[in-house]
C-alpha positions, 0 to 999 in steps of 0.5 A: 394463327402463328405466334407473334414476333415475341412468340406469344399468341393471345387468342383474339388479342393480336388484331386488337393489340396491333399498333400503327406505324407510329407504334401507338395502339390502334383504336377500334375499327368501324365495323361493329356487331350489335345484339340484344334481348327484348329488354335492350331492343328499344335502345338497339333500335336507336343505337343502330341508325345513330352508329351508322350516321356516325360512319360505323358499319353495323351488323345487327345480330338480333333480336329483331322484335320485342317478344321476350327472348333469352340474351345468351345466344345474341351475346355469343353471336356478337362475341363470335363475330368479333373473334372471327374478325367479321366485326372490330368490336361489339355491343350487347344490350339487355335490361341491366347489361350484367347478364349480357356482359357475363354471356359475352365473356364466355366467348374466349378472347372477348373482354366485355365491359359493362359501362353505364357512363363514359368514364367507365367506357374510357377505362375499359378501352384504355386499361382493359382493351375491352372489345365488347361494350355491354349496356342496360337498356333499362339503366342508360338513357339513349343520349348517354348510351350514344356518348358511351358507345362513341367514347368506347369506339374512339378510345385507344388501348394504352398497352404497356403494363396492361398487356401483361395483365391481359396475358395473364387472363389469356394464359388462364383461359388457355389452361381451361378445358 
């Protein structure tokens, strides 16, 4: 990818930090990738149709059954889908959401946030420009999970002083072998 106009390239951030013609930060798009392990499977089965009902185009990257499975491959797949531009944002689900957040954050350019309430989802988007939402299927009730996902999707990144902080993270990430 070519550097931005200011000569600064942030892997995976350019599209997420793009602005509208009015100069306001964009909200997340309507394409969402979702993945879970067995512990997040039941929550995913409810979230997918609910997100579709609300106009989102959902790509379900698995798991597709309750049989025990490891979460990292699903989290990596969601992160890679976001970075490749096949999805505008992602959701990873597990028992607590902790491991899923950690795994998704291994994908360069992903900023996964563990949000167990709507306030955290709002802050994750406004201040951290999070592009993957992590939740625990054994922690968050279905109605709350739907609210969290909705807040996460509709909240715009504020930009401003937060851009500098994200650049610091990206710079560190770029220096890693």
